[in-house]
N, C-alpha and C positions, 0 to 999 in steps of 0.2 A: 474545469470551471469558463473556460474562458466562453466556449459555444454554449453553455448551457444558458442564458439569455436569449440567446436566440429562437432554441426550443423551446421553452416557455412563451418564447415571442409568438410562436406560432398557434401553439396550441392553447395558448391563452385568448385568441381570436377568437376561438370556437367556443371556448367558456362563453364570454362577449357577446357571442348572437345563438346562443344558441342557453343564454344563462341557467333558463328551468330544467335543463337536460345535465349540460356537463357536473362531474364529480369530483375528480382528483386526475390531478397531473403527476408523477413522479415521474424522477429520470434519477436512475440508479448507475452507476460506474463502479467497477469493481475487479480485480484481478485475484482467480483463483490457485490453488497452490500449482497446481502444474503448468503455472506461468501465462493462461489464456486469459487475455485484456477482453472487459464483458460491457457494453453499453447497453441500458435496457429501457425503453420511453415507451410509459404505461398512461393510457389516457381511459381514463372511467365515465362511465353515463346511465344516465336513466335509462335502462332496456324497454322500461315500459312506457314511456313518454310517447307523444304521436310523433313528434319529429325524430326517433328513436336512428330509424332507418339513414336519414336524410345525416343526423350528426355522424353516424359510423359513416358513411363515404366522405366529409367532409375530412374524419381523421384520418381515414385511409389515403385523400390523396396528401394531407399533410405530411403524413409519412413517408409517400414516395419523394413529394419535392424535398425533407430529410436527406433520402438518400442518395438522391443526383445531386443536393449541394455540397456532402460530407463522400463522395465517391464509397459506398457502401455499398452498392451495389453486388459484389463478391464474395461480400461480409455478414450481410443483414436478413432478414426474413420479420415479415407482419404477419402478425396471428390475429385472426379475429373471430376462432373459434368458442370463444367464451362470450356469452350474451353481457350484453354493458359493459367491455372491453375492448381495446384495441391496442397491440403492444408490438412495438419494434424491439424487436430483439438484434444487436451487431456483436460479433464477436472474434475477436481476432486469433490465430490460434498462437501468437508467440507475442512476446512484448517489441523483437522485435519486427516483425511485420508488421504492427502498429506505429510502430517509431517511424519505419518506411511509406506505411499509408499517411504519417503526418509530414513526410517532406522532410524527413530530418537523414543528414548524411552520417552523422557521428561525428561531425568537426565542428558542430557550433558551440558558442561559447555558452557556456552554460553557468547559471548564477548560484555561487554557493550557499544553501539554503542556510537559515540561521540553524546552531543545533544548541544543545545544552547536556553536559556531562553529569550524571547520576550514578557513579562508580562505574558496574561492568556495562551498563545500559547510554544511547547517545540518544537522544529525541530529536527530529529533525522536525519541526513546524509546517505545514502549508495555510497559508491566509488568504480567502479569496472574501469579496465584497457582492454583495446584491445589492444593486442600486435602484431605487423603486422611483427616483424622478427621471434617469434616464430611463427605467423600461418604460414608464408610464407616458413620458413624452414618444418613445418612437411607436407605443400601440396606438394612439392616437394619430400619429401620421399615417399609420397601416390602415388605420379604421376610415379616417376622411371624415368628411361634414358630418354631421349628425350623432357624432357618439361622443364630443366631447367634453359632455356631462356624464356619462356611461361610467355609475362604478365598476370597479376591476376588482368586482369582489363577486364571492358566489361559486368559487370554485375555489379547493384546497389546490393548495402546490409543495410537491416536497423533493426535496433533495438529497440523495442515498449516497453513502460514500461504502463500501464494502473491503476488507483487507482481513489477512487469515490471520495476522499477527492480534493476540488478546493483547498486548500492549498499549494498543495505540489509547491514546487518552483526546478526544474532543469536546467542544463546548454545543454537542448534537442534543436533541429533543430528547432521542430514544436510542440505543442499544440493542438490539438483537443478535442473538446467534443462531443461524439456518445454516448448515450443512459442510460446519466449517468455516463460516465466514464469519465475522464480523459487522452486522448493518449498522451505520450512525446515520441516522434520519433528521434533518433538518426542516422544519415545515414553515412553508417561506408565504409573506403576505407581500403582497405587489406592492401596496401603498407603502411598504418599510422597509428601512434598509436592516440586511442583516449580515452578520459577518458569520463564514463559515471556518472555524479553526480546529484543526487537528493535528497529532504529532506523534507520528510512529518512532516506536521504541527500539533500537537496534542493538549489537552486541559494540563495547568500546574497542575499536581496534586497537588504538595507542598505548589500553591498559592493556587487552589481552597480548598483543604484542609485547610488551613489557614483563605482563608473567610468563611469558615463554622465556623469553633468554635468561629472567631469573633464575628459573625452573633450570633448565641449562646448566647457568650457572654454577647452583648448588652443587648441582649432579658432579661434574667434573670436581669438584672440591671435594664431596664424599669419597669421589673413586679414588679421588689424591691421596687424602686421606686413608682409605683402605689400600692404598698400592703401599705406602710409608711405615702403615703398621705391620703389614706382611715381611717387608724387607726388615722389618729390625725382630720381629718372632724368627726369622729365618735365621739371622746372622747370631741371633742368643741360641737357637739348637746346637749351630754350627760350631760355636766356640764350646758349648758344652760336652762334645763329643772331640773336638779337637786333642790327641794325646801332646802334653807337654813334653819340650825337646830335652829336657834336663830330667827327667824320669828314662828316656830313651839311651841317653849318654850312659845313666848310672846303671841300667841293666847290662850293656856291652862289656863295664868294666869288671861287674861279676862277675860273668860268663866267660873273661879274658882269666881273673884270677882263679878258676875253678880247673 
């Protein structure tokens, strides 16, 4: 979410300059089941407008700037094959490559996310805020003179977070499942603040380990009881077949008397 405002900032400039043509901007982030990380920036415009080709060219240039700014050259492609759509797709084959691209070494100090336990599940909450005032100020600075009072509306903006976990909860406006991915979508208004909150649930490791230990201890107890009972039965059988020494002595006396 840190780079989200910049992405919308550049595309919003197109929407403002060509407000009669731009329709929507969607920024999607998700990780698929194989571990690949995807970022998709989709800009939709009126393909039948008189200045449609100009808007398309401007959008492509903006995508190119994003690629250079974020060093996405080896992982990205810009698709203009669909009329009225310019889409930048960035794909990292693995989360490790994504972390390396971000400059992470694995030695960074990570802040532990807030989490809550619910039985076998543990929820980790992610909370970001789209700040309209800071966004508006930056847009005005880039637009320069003559755009101080231009409304930053007329184009729909969406942020989409995708996850393979069905248990993820959020304050999104809608949730849709496609190809095994659950997409949580927020519609952002450039003139209003918006909290983006989602909680991902996973197995409660502490409770799972505790259950494993409990099962292990119970298994040992059951095995111990079985062994003890088995030994008792064997002793009882042994005693039942053991000949009484006095009986042997009496038998010998009778044989000697004869």
